[in-house]
Structures are given as C-alpha cells and as structure tokens.
FIROVEX-755685 format. One line per 3 residues: number of its first residue (from 1); for each residue y, x, z of N, C-alpha, C. Coordinates in pm, 1 decimal. Layout:
NUM = Y/X/Z/Y/X/Z/Y/X/Z | ...
***
This chain:
1 = 204.6/2346.0/1005.1/286.6/2227.4/1046.5/201.6/2140.1/1138.9 | 249.6/2095.0/1258.0/183.2/2000.4/1365.7/196.1/1839.0/1341.6 | 105.0/1757.0/1359.7/115.1/1604.4/1350.5/228.6/1549.9/1402.0
4 = 269.6/1648.6/1515.3/354.7/1585.3/1607.2/502.6/1549.7/1584.0 | 532.4/1630.5/1453.8/655.8/1657.0/1444.2/696.1/1591.2/1267.7 | 799.8/1555.6/1221.3/829.8/1522.6/1119.1/901.0/1628.4/1033.8
7 = 890.6/1690.1/931.1/939.4/1791.7/848.9/1036.5/1695.9/746.6 | 1140.8/1766.3/753.4/1264.5/1691.2/640.3/1238.6/1777.1/535.2 | 1170.5/1654.9/395.1/1171.5/1715.7/286.6/1312.8/1699.0/222.9
10 = 1310.4/1719.7/57.0/1426.8/1737.3/4.6/1440.3/1556.2/-59.3 | 1558.7/1508.4/-3.4/1578.8/1385.7/-3.7/1648.4/1338.2/-140.8 | 1609.3/1298.1/-252.2/1688.1/1254.8/-377.4/1730.4/1107.3/-340.8
13 = 1739.4/1044.6/-466.8/1789.0/875.2/-475.0/1689.4/818.4/-462.2 | 1658.5/770.2/-319.4/1519.3/702.8/-295.6/1529.6/547.3/-318.1 | 1439.7/511.6/-331.9/1379.2/366.5/-384.1/1375.8/275.5/-232.2
16 = 1420.9/198.2/-193.8/1429.8/137.6/-106.7/1299.3/13.7/-39.7 | 1228.4/28.8/51.6/1101.0/-81.1/55.3/1165.7/-178.6/80.0 | 1109.8/-304.5/-4.7/1196.7/-436.4/21.8/1120.6/-490.9/111.9
19 = 1011.9/-460.8/183.7/972.3/-534.4/324.6/1019.2/-474.3/422.8 | 1122.8/-409.8/429.9/1192.1/-324.2/548.6/1074.9/-276.5/673.4 | 1152.5/-281.8/776.0/1061.9/-154.1/880.0/1101.8/-220.0/1054.2
22 = 1153.4/-378.6/1007.1/1158.6/-409.7/1152.4/1021.1/-441.5/1257.8 | 1031.0/-481.6/1347.0/919.7/-495.7/1423.4/806.3/-580.8/1362.7 | 861.0/-692.5/1312.3/740.7/-743.1/1300.0/704.6/-742.9/1157.2
25 = 776.1/-646.2/1055.1/706.1/-594.4/945.7/594.5/-447.3/1000.2 | 624.2/-376.5/1097.9/554.3/-328.4/1165.6/393.3/-376.5/1187.3 | 444.6/-499.4/1248.6/315.4/-577.3/1327.6/230.6/-619.3/1194.4
28 = 293.0/-638.0/1106.4/251.7/-702.7/955.4/143.1/-589.6/904.1 | 199.3/-488.6/911.5/157.8/-367.7/837.0/15.3/-308.6/893.7 | 39.6/-334.6/1025.8/-64.1/-271.1/1115.4/-176.2/-402.9/1096.1
31 = -163.0/-531.3/1088.9/-276.3/-617.7/1045.7/-317.3/-618.9/920.6 | -233.6/-595.1/817.0/-269.3/-565.6/686.5/-379.3/-443.6/678.2 | -353.5/-326.4/735.6/-428.1/-214.1/715.7/-560.3/-245.1/800.3
34 = -580.7/-299.0/903.4/-705.2/-341.8/956.9/-755.3/-425.6/882.4 | -712.3/-520.2/787.6/-786.1/-575.5/690.4/-851.4/-499.3/577.5 | -780.4/-395.0/543.2/-773.7/-310.0/441.2/-870.5/-180.3/448.7
37 = -871.4/-167.4/567.7/-947.6/-27.6/639.2/-1065.8/-23.4/562.7 | -1160.8/-71.3/560.8/-1317.5/-47.5/501.3/-1326.7/-31.5/328.8 | -1243.0/-137.0/286.8/-1230.7/-68.0/130.6/-1114.8/35.5/109.7
40 = -1019.1/42.8/165.0/-978.2/181.9/182.3/-1044.0/297.1/157.6 | -1163.0/339.2/307.7/-1218.1/411.0/283.4/-1360.1/405.3/169.5 | -1391.6/346.2/149.0/-1479.2/324.0/31.8/-1426.4/359.6/-119.4
43 = -1286.9/320.1/-138.6/-1244.7/346.1/-226.7/-1182.8/501.6/-244.5 | -1153.7/568.1/-168.8/-1135.6/706.0/-150.7/-1237.6/780.2/-152.6 | -1336.2/738.0/-82.9/-1491.1/782.2/-93.9/-1544.7/819.6/-287.4
46 = -1510.3/669.9/-305.3/-1567.3/670.9/-438.3/-1459.5/784.0/-547.1 | -1354.5/763.0/-485.8/-1238.7/870.8/-613.8/-1280.6/1000.1/-575.3 | -1329.3/1015.5/-474.5/-1382.3/1187.0/-442.5/-1326.6/1282.8/-344.2
49 = -1246.4/1177.8/-254.9/-1188.9/1238.9/-116.6/-1278.6/1322.6/-28.7 | -1297.3/1414.2/-29.1/-1398.6/1494.2/79.3/-1339.2/1603.0/155.7 | -1447.3/1669.0/230.9/-1393.0/1757.7/342.6/-1369.2/1892.0/253.7
52 = -1264.8/1911.9/358.5/-1168.6/2038.7/309.9/-1051.2/2033.2/186.3 | -1047.8/1940.8/166.0/-957.1/1900.7/39.0/-816.5/1916.3/118.6 | -703.1/1976.6/36.0/-556.2/1916.2/84.2/-503.4/1828.3/11.0
55 = -473.0/1705.2/83.6/-445.9/1578.6/14.2/-296.6/1552.7/33.3 | -204.0/1507.4/-32.1/-88.0/1431.5/-62.9/-126.8/1285.6/-45.5 | -45.4/1225.1/47.5/-60.9/1071.9/53.1/88.1/1015.2/72.4
58 = 97.8/944.9/-61.6/225.0/902.2/-114.4/271.6/747.7/-50.4 | 392.0/758.3/10.6/461.7/653.3/65.6/316.4/612.2/182.7 | 351.3/711.6/312.4/231.5/675.0/381.7/278.4/582.1/470.1
61 = 419.7/563.3/519.0/435.9/431.4/584.7/398.0/498.4/735.4 | 303.0/409.8/784.8/273.7/433.6/946.4/143.5/495.3/930.0 | 97.5/561.1/861.4/10.6/677.3/843.6/-137.4/643.2/814.1
64 = -186.3/494.1/785.4/-296.0/437.7/790.6/-380.3/500.4/711.5 | -329.5/523.5/578.1/-410.3/598.3/496.4/-414.5/759.5/486.7 | -340.2/803.5/543.9/-321.6/940.2/570.7/-416.4/962.6/686.6
67 = -414.9/906.4/787.5/-546.0/909.0/896.3/-695.2/879.5/836.3 | -708.6/796.4/749.3/-823.9/760.0/641.6/-874.6/861.6/606.3 | -781.9/943.4/535.4/-794.2/1073.5/450.5/-822.1/1199.5/545.6
70 = -765.4/1177.4/650.4/-772.8/1295.2/773.3/-929.0/1270.6/802.0 | -997.6/1175.5/820.0/-1101.5/1134.9/867.5/-1243.7/1219.7/757.1 | -1196.1/1185.0/622.3/-1257.8/1226.6/514.1/-1247.2/1366.4/492.8
73 = -1130.7/1424.2/503.2/-1118.1/1559.3/454.7/-1175.7/1662.4/577.5 | -1179.1/1598.8/709.1/-1227.0/1690.6/819.6/-1134.5/1782.5/860.4 | -1153.4/1891.1/957.5/-1083.1/1977.4/1050.2/-1065.4/2085.7/932.2
76 = -1122.3/2110.3/868.9/-1087.1/2236.5/770.4/-1011.8/2147.9/663.8 | -986.6/2048.3/650.9/-898.9/2014.7/525.6/-770.8/1987.8/584.1 | -650.7/1939.9/481.4/-495.7/1890.8/536.1/-474.2/1772.6/473.0
79 = -390.3/1721.3/526.3/-316.7/1582.5/472.0/-192.6/1588.8/506.1 | -87.3/1558.0/369.5/91.6/1538.0/398.3/72.5/1396.1/394.6 | 132.9/1356.8/468.8/182.7/1254.9/426.5/366.3/1225.0/426.0
82 = 393.0/1164.9/325.6/543.2/1151.6/257.4/606.8/1045.3/281.2 | 699.1/981.5/322.4/774.9/852.6/313.1/912.4/898.4/336.0 | 1015.1/795.4/309.3/1137.4/812.5/305.9/1210.6/693.8/420.0
85 = 1121.2/657.6/492.2/1146.1/550.2/629.3/1124.3/640.7/744.4 | 1248.0/664.0/783.4/1232.0/742.4/907.8/1164.2/646.9/1032.3 | 1196.9/537.3/1053.5/1152.4/463.7/1167.8/972.3/427.4/1145.3
88 = 926.4/421.7/1032.6/778.5/407.1/1004.6/707.1/550.7/1014.1 | 796.5/677.8/1025.1/733.6/787.8/990.3/734.5/831.2/1165.9 | 820.3/772.5/1226.9/812.0/831.4/1353.3/702.7/758.3/1429.8
91 = 673.2/647.9/1418.5/558.8/551.3/1449.0/429.3/622.9/1452.3 | 402.2/659.5/1296.1/288.8/756.2/1245.5/273.0/876.7/1349.1 | 385.9/953.5/1386.6/384.7/1086.6/1444.5/344.3/1042.9/1585.7
94 = 396.7/958.3/1652.6/319.4/916.6/1756.8/187.7/847.3/1767.9 | 107.3/849.5/1678.8/-7.0/796.4/1659.9/-111.1/911.2/1630.8 | -49.9/1017.8/1601.6/-115.9/1125.1/1526.7/-157.0/1245.2/1632.3
97 = -181.5/1236.9/1743.4/-225.1/1325.3/1835.5/-357.1/1357.6/1836.7 | -428.1/1272.7/1768.7/-612.2/1346.9/1750.5/-617.6/1346.8/1628.5 | -531.4/1364.1/1550.3/-538.1/1432.2/1395.4/-460.6/1544.4/1375.2
100 = -482.4/1689.2/1406.6/-432.7/1797.1/1400.6/-434.3/1848.9/1253.1 | -498.4/1776.4/1122.5/-509.1/1810.7/1019.9/-412.0/1683.4/930.3 | -325.7/1607.7/1013.6/-232.9/1539.6/926.3/-115.9/1553.9/963.8
103 = -13.2/1589.5/894.0/126.8/1593.0/907.9/247.4/1501.7/841.4 | 335.6/1523.6/852.5/438.5/1392.7/766.4/582.8/1462.1/719.4 | 611.5/1419.2/620.0/741.6/1482.5/548.9/831.8/1352.7/528.2
106 = 930.0/1389.8/575.8/1034.7/1242.7/527.8/1108.4/1285.9/426.0 | 1089.5/1242.0/309.3/1089.8/1267.0/182.3/1105.2/1171.8/58.0 | 1151.2/1171.6/-34.2/1159.3/1087.0/-177.4/1037.2/1132.6/-237.8
109 = 947.5/1034.5/-274.4/798.5/1040.3/-367.4/863.5/1079.7/-513.5 | 971.5/1084.9/-549.2/987.8/1078.7/-668.2/1043.5/1195.0/-720.3 | 1086.3/1319.0/-611.0/1170.1/1443.3/-612.0/1075.9/1561.1/-511.2
112 = 1005.9/1482.9/-429.3/966.7/1597.5/-333.5/814.1/1669.0/-388.9 | 810.8/1822.6/-360.3/753.6/1909.7/-402.9/686.5/1986.7/-311.3 | 572.3/2024.2/-277.3/542.8/2140.8/-196.5/526.8/2260.6/-288.8
115 = 530.2/2384.5/-228.9/521.9/2497.7/-262.8/351.7/2539.7/-346.4 | 294.2/2457.1/-226.5/132.4/2493.7/-271.4/72.0/2384.8/-326.5 | -21.0/2391.4/-432.8/-72.2/2257.7/-506.5/-172.0/2192.2/-412.8
118 = -172.3/2103.8/-428.0/-288.3/2002.1/-371.1/-424.7/1999.3/-463.4 | -524.0/1933.1/-387.6/-623.7/1920.3/-432.0/-624.6/1775.7/-511.5 | -583.9/1694.3/-411.3/-575.1/1527.3/-465.1/-439.7/1463.0/-382.3
121 = -403.7/1371.7/-443.8/-286.1/1316.3/-450.5/-322.6/1149.7/-423.9 | -294.4/1090.1/-343.1/-341.7/953.4/-304.5/-249.5/864.7/-246.6 | -264.1/738.2/-259.6/-143.1/665.9/-225.2/-224.2/523.0/-220.0
124 = -165.6/404.1/-125.4/-197.8/303.0/-139.9/-87.3/190.4/-113.1 | -64.0/98.7/-190.6/63.8/21.3/-199.2/199.4/56.9/-231.1 | 193.2/164.1/-310.0/320.4/244.9/-338.7/350.0/238.9/-453.0
127 = 270.5/248.5/-562.2/323.0/235.4/-692.5/381.6/69.9/-721.5 | 303.9/1.6/-640.3/353.7/-143.7/-631.8/515.6/-162.9/-642.1 | 566.9/-67.5/-550.8/730.4/-111.4/-503.9/788.3/12.1/-621.0
130 = 723.9/64.5/-685.6/816.5/178.5/-765.7/802.9/135.1/-923.0 | 925.6/111.3/-962.8/957.8/76.9/-1099.0/939.7/182.6/-1209.4 | 970.0/319.3/-1113.9/931.2/460.3/-1203.1/828.1/493.8/-1196.2
133 = 713.6/416.9/-1158.0/594.7/456.6/-1124.2/525.4/543.8/-1187.0 | 518.2/531.4/-1357.7/488.1/644.6/-1409.3/547.9/809.6/-1427.2 | 665.4/779.7/-1383.0/752.6/936.8/-1382.6/728.5/951.1/-1242.3
136 = 678.9/922.5/-1138.7/673.0/943.4/-1002.8/488.2/1012.0/-1002.1 | 418.8/923.9/-1103.5/263.3/980.4/-1096.4/269.0/1132.5/-1172.2 | 342.0/1118.8/-1288.8/373.3/1255.7/-1352.5/388.5/1326.4/-1320.9
139 = 511.9/1357.6/-1194.7/555.2/1444.3/-1113.9/471.3/1526.0/-1015.6 | 391.3/1418.5/-956.3/285.5/1455.9/-881.2/159.9/1499.6/-965.3 | 99.4/1474.1/-1062.0/16.5/1525.9/-1121.6/23.3/1671.4/-1195.2
142 = 156.4/1701.4/-1204.8/181.7/1847.2/-1215.2/166.9/1932.0/-1102.9 | 181.7/1895.5/-1017.6/161.5/1978.9/-849.4/41.1/1993.2/-811.6 | -67.9/1876.6/-876.7/-227.7/1920.0/-850.8/-258.6/2071.9/-927.0
145 = -361.3/2127.5/-839.3/-439.1/2214.0/-887.1/-503.6/2183.9/-1015.3 | -579.8/2287.5/-1123.3/-615.9/2232.3/-1216.8/-781.1/2144.9/-1176.3 | -754.9/2020.4/-1224.5/-916.3/1956.0/-1181.4/-867.9/1863.8/-1063.3
148 = -749.9/1874.9/-1020.1/-727.2/1813.4/-916.6/-724.1/1640.0/-901.7 | -741.0/1573.2/-806.6/-743.8/1435.2/-833.7/-626.2/1363.8/-803.2 | -618.8/1229.9/-866.8/-502.5/1091.5/-825.9/-632.8/1020.7/-785.0
151 = -635.0/938.4/-678.7/-663.3/804.1/-634.1/-555.3/722.8/-597.2 | -559.7/622.6/-671.6/-441.8/527.4/-625.2/-518.6/394.7/-614.1 | -443.3/328.9/-495.9/-489.6/205.6/-470.8/-382.5/87.9/-451.0
154 = -425.8/-2.3/-486.9/-301.2/-106.5/-507.3/-337.3/-217.5/-529.8 | -266.6/-331.8/-483.0/-274.2/-471.6/-494.1/-284.5/-553.1/-614.9 | -364.6/-627.1/-667.2/-370.5/-723.6/-791.1/-357.2/-866.2/-697.9
157 = -193.9/-896.4/-675.6/-183.9/-1022.6/-642.5/-229.2/-1135.1/-715.8 | -251.1/-1110.1/-853.0/-291.6/-1202.4/-925.1/-424.6/-1282.7/-907.7 | -494.2/-1207.3/-810.6/-630.1/-1243.6/-793.1/-641.5/-1331.9/-643.7
160 = -507.7/-1354.5/-568.2/-509.2/-1418.9/-460.1/-516.9/-1567.0/-472.5 | -587.8/-1646.5/-384.7/-594.5/-1807.4/-391.5/-676.3/-1868.3/-296.3 | -674.0/-1960.8/-297.2/-773.5/-2056.2/-179.7/-871.6/-2149.5/-298.0
163 = -992.0/-2148.8/-254.0/-1091.4/-2197.9/-309.1/-1177.1/-2278.5/-202.8 | -1185.5/-2454.5/-189.1/-1105.1/-2491.3/-298.3/-960.2/-2490.7/-285.2 | -880.0/-2507.0/-404.6/-738.7/-2492.3/-409.7/-642.6/-2580.9/-295.3
166 = -540.5/-2485.4/-251.1/-469.5/-2564.2/-184.2/-328.8/-2550.9/-223.2 | -264.7/-2635.8/-196.7/-95.5/-2665.2/-288.7/-6.6/-2561.8/-205.3 | -31.4/-2556.2/-107.2/49.3/-2470.4/14.5/41.0/-2342.6/-12.6
169 = -75.9/-2288.5/-47.9/-127.1/-2155.8/-63.2/-69.5/-2083.6/-214.8 | -84.5/-2192.4/-281.1/-32.5/-2181.6/-428.4/95.3/-2160.9/-450.8 | 192.1/-2248.1/-375.9/369.7/-2245.8/-366.1/381.8/-2153.4/-266.5
172 = 302.7/-2077.3/-173.0/352.8/-1953.0/-114.5/348.8/-1836.8/-177.2 | 237.5/-1832.4/-238.2/184.3/-1699.3/-324.7/319.3/-1672.5/-425.8 | 339.6/-1801.0/-540.9/430.5/-1834.8/-626.8/567.1/-1764.6/-572.2
175 = 646.7/-1795.3/-453.1/775.1/-1758.4/-398.4/761.6/-1621.0/-388.0 | 615.0/-1560.5/-328.9/612.7/-1429.0/-300.9/621.8/-1379.9/-439.7 | 554.2/-1380.3/-552.1/517.7/-1279.8/-659.1/673.6/-1337.2/-704.0
178 = 746.0/-1421.4/-711.7/867.5/-1430.2/-765.9/997.9/-1335.4/-686.3 | 957.7/-1284.3/-551.6/1054.3/-1243.3/-505.7/1034.9/-1083.5/-500.1 | 940.1/-1075.7/-508.5/873.9/-914.2/-542.6/963.6/-881.6/-669.7
181 = 920.2/-966.2/-744.1/950.9/-914.9/-900.1/1097.2/-910.2/-912.6 | 1186.0/-985.7/-814.9/1336.3/-950.9/-823.7/1371.8/-830.6/-757.3 | 1272.1/-762.2/-680.3/1288.1/-637.0/-595.1/1225.0/-516.8/-703.8
184 = 1190.3/-554.6/-806.9/1143.2/-423.0/-908.6/1016.4/-414.2/-886.3 | 933.1/-516.6/-807.0/790.3/-434.8/-772.5/711.2/-490.6/-883.2 | 601.3/-482.8/-898.4/478.5/-529.0/-978.1/361.7/-589.8/-908.0
187 = 385.1/-682.1/-862.6/250.0/-776.1/-842.3/136.9/-747.1/-869.5 | 116.5/-716.3/-995.8/-58.1/-730.7/-1059.6/-45.5/-596.1/-1097.4 | -3.5/-497.8/-1014.0/4.5/-311.3/-1069.1/-150.9/-284.8/-1032.6
190 = -208.4/-344.4/-930.5/-388.0/-329.5/-918.9/-455.9/-296.8/-1036.2 | -397.7/-444.8/-1138.6/-529.6/-458.9/-1252.5/-476.9/-392.0/-1380.0 | -381.1/-289.9/-1337.4/-297.7/-220.5/-1458.8/-321.5/-66.2/-1414.4
193 = -403.7/-7.7/-1316.0/-382.4/138.1/-1255.7/-480.8/200.5/-1370.8 | -559.9/203.5/-1413.2/-666.4/264.0/-1514.5/-546.2/283.9/-1627.0 | -506.1/229.0/-1688.2/-396.6/287.0/-1827.9/-296.0/334.6/-1766.0
196 = -238.7/327.3/-1622.3/-135.0/405.3/-1576.7/-195.9/569.3/-1557.6 | -289.9/551.2/-1522.3/-319.6/689.1/-1476.5/-357.0/755.5/-1596.2 | -415.5/700.1/-1700.5/-480.9/776.3/-1842.5/-325.6/789.5/-1864.2
199 = -204.4/725.7/-1896.0/-99.8/771.1/-1925.6/-33.1/858.2/-1874.4 | -39.0/905.1/-1746.9/11.0/1013.3/-1649.7/-64.9/1105.2/-1699.2 | -181.7/1107.6/-1795.0/-211.5/1282.6/-1834.0/-383.3/1281.3/-1761.2
202 = -410.7/1189.0/-1688.4/-527.7/1239.8/-1617.9/-672.5/1170.8/-1690.9 | -776.0/1254.7/-1681.4/-882.4/1242.9/-1758.5/-988.2/1177.7/-1670.5 | -1116.1/1122.8/-1716.3/-1223.5/1085.2/-1683.0/-1190.2/956.7/-1576.0
205 = -1075.9/861.3/-1606.6/-1047.9/740.0/-1493.2/-1126.4/665.0/-1535.8 | -1138.6/589.9/-1375.4/-1223.0/511.4/-1339.9/-1150.3/383.5/-1248.1 | -1195.3/289.4/-1244.4/-1156.1/199.2/-1197.7/-1243.1/106.0/-1118.8
208 = -1197.7/36.4/-1028.1/-1297.7/-92.4/-950.5/-1215.7/-142.0/-847.1 | -1265.4/-251.9/-815.6/-1142.8/-347.9/-717.3/-1246.2/-401.7/-607.4 | -1186.6/-417.2/-484.7/-1263.3/-478.5/-360.0/-1193.4/-603.2/-320.7
211 = -1238.5/-738.0/-284.9/-1137.8/-834.3/-244.2/-1207.7/-879.3/-118.1 | -1155.4/-924.8/-3.9/-1179.1/-999.9/87.0/-1193.8/-1138.9/96.6 | -1304.2/-1198.0/124.6/-1307.4/-1324.2/175.4/-1290.4/-1366.8/319.6
214 = -1197.6/-1498.8/331.6/-1193.8/-1515.8/429.1/-1203.4/-1660.4/460.4 | -1292.9/-1694.1/517.3/-1334.3/-1864.8/561.4/-1208.3/-1937.8/606.1 | -1229.1/-2066.0/611.0/-1161.0/-2160.3/635.6/-1099.0/-2137.4/820.6
217 = -1164.3/-2081.9/885.4/-1145.6/-2086.4/1031.5/-1061.3/-1918.2/1060.5 | -1067.5/-1852.3/938.2/-1026.8/-1701.7/997.4/-866.6/-1702.8/942.3 | -817.7/-1687.3/1054.7/-654.8/-1688.6/1070.6/-573.7/-1607.3/1002.8
220 = -685.1/-1479.7/963.8/-566.3/-1363.9/904.4/-526.8/-1366.7/798.4 | -545.7/-1453.4/692.9/-512.2/-1452.5/561.6/-363.0/-1543.4/598.4 | -377.5/-1653.8/631.4/-219.6/-1720.9/674.4/-126.1/-1637.2/751.5
223 = -159.9/-1550.1/802.4/-92.7/-1473.5/931.8/-18.2/-1357.9/837.4 | -111.8/-1269.7/731.6/-66.6/-1162.9/683.3/40.5/-1252.2/591.6 | -4.2/-1320.2/501.2/76.6/-1424.9/376.5/219.1/-1460.5/453.8
226 = 210.6/-1526.2/550.3/357.6/-1556.1/632.3/429.8/-1449.2/632.8 | 370.1/-1333.1/710.9/453.0/-1209.1/781.3/506.7/-1146.7/626.3 | 449.3/-1131.4/509.3/513.2/-1079.2/396.7/620.6/-1189.7/380.6
229 = 646.4/-1320.6/395.2/769.1/-1397.9/346.5/854.0/-1372.1/428.8 | 830.0/-1363.9/562.0/934.3/-1340.5/645.0/1013.8/-1209.0/621.9 | 933.3/-1081.3/622.4/1005.6/-927.8/527.7/1068.2/-966.1/450.2
232 = 1021.1/-1042.4/332.9/1091.5/-1063.2/209.1/1216.8/-1172.8/224.7 | 1233.4/-1203.8/328.0/1329.1/-1333.5/322.1/1472.0/-1278.7/338.9 | 1523.9/-1153.1/397.0/1665.2/-1095.0/347.9/1666.3/-1048.0/233.8
235 = 1574.0/-994.6/181.6/1572.4/-973.0/31.0/1588.3/-1113.3/-76.9 | 1550.1/-1198.1/-74.3/1527.8/-1331.0/-121.7/1682.6/-1376.9/-77.1 | 1727.1/-1377.3/9.0/1877.8/-1443.6/39.4/1981.5/-1374.9/-54.5
238 = 1982.9/-1236.4/-39.4/2035.9/-1145.9/-102.3/2020.4/-1144.9/-279.9 | 1897.7/-1202.7/-318.3/1883.0/-1203.7/-459.3/1921.3/-1349.6/-485.6 | 1935.9/-1464.6/-381.0/1981.7/-1599.2/-408.6/1845.7/-1677.7/-460.9
241 = 1748.1/-1607.0/-403.2/1587.7/-1689.5/-403.5/1590.0/-1820.0/-290.6 | 1594.1/-1909.0/-309.5/1593.0/-1999.1/-179.6/1462.4/-2033.1/-140.2 | 1427.1/-2031.4/-14.0/1283.4/-2074.0/31.2/1296.2/-2209.9/67.3
244 = 1202.5/-2284.6/-8.1/1203.2/-2430.0/25.1/1186.0/-2486.3/177.3 | 1225.6/-2555.0/211.7/1219.8/-2602.4/349.6/1066.6/-2628.7/369.6 | 1004.7/-2675.7/300.8/824.3/-2696.1/358.8/767.0/-2550.1/342.1
247 = 827.4/-2458.5/270.8/755.3/-2312.7/302.7/830.4/-2184.8/394.2 | 900.8/-2290.9/485.9/1009.2/-2193.3/597.2/865.0/-2126.8/670.0 | 842.7/-1979.4/686.8/749.1/-1929.0/773.1/770.1/-1950.1/890.2
250 = 840.7/-1974.7/952.6/859.2/-2021.9/1105.9/728.4/-2093.5/1138.4 | 695.9/-2204.1/1063.4/623.1/-2317.6/1082.8/490.7/-2286.6/1012.5 | 529.3/-2227.7/859.7/422.7/-2201.8/782.5/281.3/-2157.1/799.6
253 = 270.0/-2055.9/891.9/92.5/-2032.7/918.2/65.3/-2124.3/1005.8 | 98.3/-2214.0/1059.1/16.8/-2313.2/1149.3/-33.2/-2401.1/1031.7 | 71.4/-2449.1/931.3/44.2/-2548.3/855.0/-50.6/-2526.8/744.6
256 = -27.5/-2362.7/720.1/-123.8/-2301.4/610.3/-285.2/-2315.9/667.1 | -302.8/-2276.1/772.9/-428.0/-2247.5/869.4/-457.9/-2396.6/835.5 | -377.4/-2502.4/902.4/-434.3/-2642.7/897.0/-509.9/-2718.5/780.5
259 = -421.5/-2686.0/650.9/-485.2/-2729.6/528.1/-613.3/-2649.1/504.8 | -602.2/-2527.5/514.3/-707.8/-2441.2/499.4/-837.6/-2497.3/574.4 | -844.4/-2532.7/687.4/-904.5/-2584.0/739.9/-997.0/-2718.8/698.3
262 = -883.5/-2786.5/686.6/-877.7/-2956.0/625.7/-977.8/-2971.2/516.1 | -964.3/-2868.8/444.1/-986.5/-2875.7/271.1/-1118.2/-2770.3/261.1 | -1146.5/-2666.3/387.5/-1264.9/-2622.5/411.2/-1274.5/-2499.3/308.4
265 = -1131.6/-2438.4/293.2/-1124.5/-2353.9/154.7/-1125.3/-2199.5/246.1 | -1188.2/-2104.4/125.5/-1175.3/-1999.4/177.6/-1061.6/-1932.0/95.7 | -992.9/-1805.5/193.0/-875.7/-1747.3/107.7/-941.6/-1619.7/51.9
268 = -907.6/-1587.0/-61.4/-956.3/-1477.5/-165.6/-797.9/-1384.7/-122.2 | -834.3/-1299.4/-50.0/-744.3/-1170.2/-50.0/-674.9/-1124.1/-153.6 | -545.3/-1073.8/-186.3/-524.8/-974.4/-312.4/-651.7/-870.2/-305.6
271 = -710.8/-819.1/-430.1/-815.8/-746.5/-445.8/-742.5/-641.9/-416.6 | -779.8/-523.3/-362.1/-750.9/-401.8/-356.9/-793.4/-309.5/-453.6 | -752.2/-269.9/-563.6/-781.9/-220.0/-682.2/-758.9/-57.1/-661.4
274 = -870.2/-8.0/-686.0/-873.1/181.0/-712.4/-873.5/230.1/-813.5 | -834.4/306.8/-849.2/-833.5/372.9/-980.6/-815.7/548.3/-953.8 | -880.7/610.4/-1032.6/-867.0/721.8/-1003.2/-917.7/871.7/-1107.2
277 = -850.7/955.8/-1144.8/-861.3/1045.7/-1261.3/-829.5/1211.5/-1228.4 | -844.1/1277.6/-1292.6/-832.8/1442.2/-1282.4/-762.3/1487.2/-1406.2 | -666.2/1586.7/-1315.6/-585.0/1634.1/-1405.5/-652.8/1727.7/-1514.6
280 = -634.2/1721.3/-1618.3/-677.9/1782.4/-1717.0/-666.1/1947.3/-1724.7
***
C-alpha cells in the first residue's frame, strides 16, 4: 500500500474530533506538532519504537507522528496511520511522497482491525479525545503480536501555567479545560496514562513526561493557546459555554503576549506525557 493513497477502512460509530478540520485548525496542528516534535521522538524511542517494526498510529490526523515513526522504523519498517477525518488525511497523503513506508487508512480507531498483527501501536493526543479510551486500548492490544508495544503520548493540561502567574493565562486555560470537558475529553489524561495502560492489560508499564518552557518573548505559547480557543469556539457555542469578552480569541493573542512580556513570565506548555507497556 503506497503512501500516496488513502485506504478506506471499516467505519463505525465515529467520535467527532472537537477541534474540527478548518484551515486555521490545520495551521494550529502544524505549529503544535513543530513544538512537540523533539519530545515526541524522544518518547517514541524511549518506548521502544525501532527499525523494522510494523506500527499503527491511532488518530494520525495530518500524519506528524506517523512520519516521525517512519523515520524510526526505517525503509524496512511499515507505519499505518488511521483517522476518521478525510480532510486531515488528504493533507497527510499530500505530504507523504518521501515516506514510502507510511500509508494511511480512513477508519474508526474503535473498530478498525488489520489482518496482520502489529509490533507496536502508538498515538499522540488521541486518548485525550476518546471517552471510551480503555475499550479502544483493549481493542488494539488484542491485535498486537505477543510482546508487542503500546506507546501512548498525551497532554496533561493540569501542568500548563505562566510563571510568574498571569491572570489572563489562567482564565484562558480554565475556559479551554471546561470546553474540552463538555466535549467528553480528558484534559489531564497525560497524568493517567500509566494506570490506563496497565488496566488495558499491558505489562512493564513505564511513564515519563517532557515539558517545554517558553520565555516572555516567545510568541508560540500564546499563538497555540488562542488557536485552540478559536477551534473550540463552535463547540462551546453549541454547548452554551460563553466566551467572556476579555477572552475573545480575535485579540487575545496580542494581549496575552503583552501580559507575558510585562510580567517577565515564562509559559509552561502542557507536559507531553508518554507511557508504554508490552502485551503479556
């Protein structure tokens, strides 16, 4: 299967990604992925992803993690990225010309199953969005070869803050967490990965986290936080969650950046937690 095509997998009762797939969300995902790239590769390596493996990437989206895994497994390995959002997968396929070892499948992570077992199942920021995350993990653990790996990477939004504190950052994070919770997401799932993997039946579970610190003159944190709020706005409106006028994302990025500079604050981006374990 070549990376230039998207295979149609078995589609079930899919869970909608709460942040959507509009152009601004694609730009935000690219910016976020650039920020997380170093930590992602470190955690995938620590979890045991290596050359020659056949790897499944859950919730692949634009393919950032699939391509990172493709570099680690090399030409002799294979990576299959699965997602239920056609527009994001289309972008991923368009970027995959230099990755013949990577292919993409449109399907539901809760029901899709390959005829051939995988050496490893990975996923970044996917369990965050799945209310039935334990059932999804168990489904894919069952499709691993004996001794196969699960490597889960996810945010712990409980770790985000400005230091010294900036009230505007605190309020923006509070609104974002409340909106994610209303969508059925778990903003602190990164802190819960180890027990979740153990409950899914994995052995030898380990977990660590990596957190980026951005100084008062670094615009990336404010940009990504405001991008999340913009992408969440339609869901918040549908759920009846108001956006306070002083938090409106159209001008918030500039005001957040100014407040960070004025107080000399560093923004502690959400820790990217990694946990991994083996099928018994």
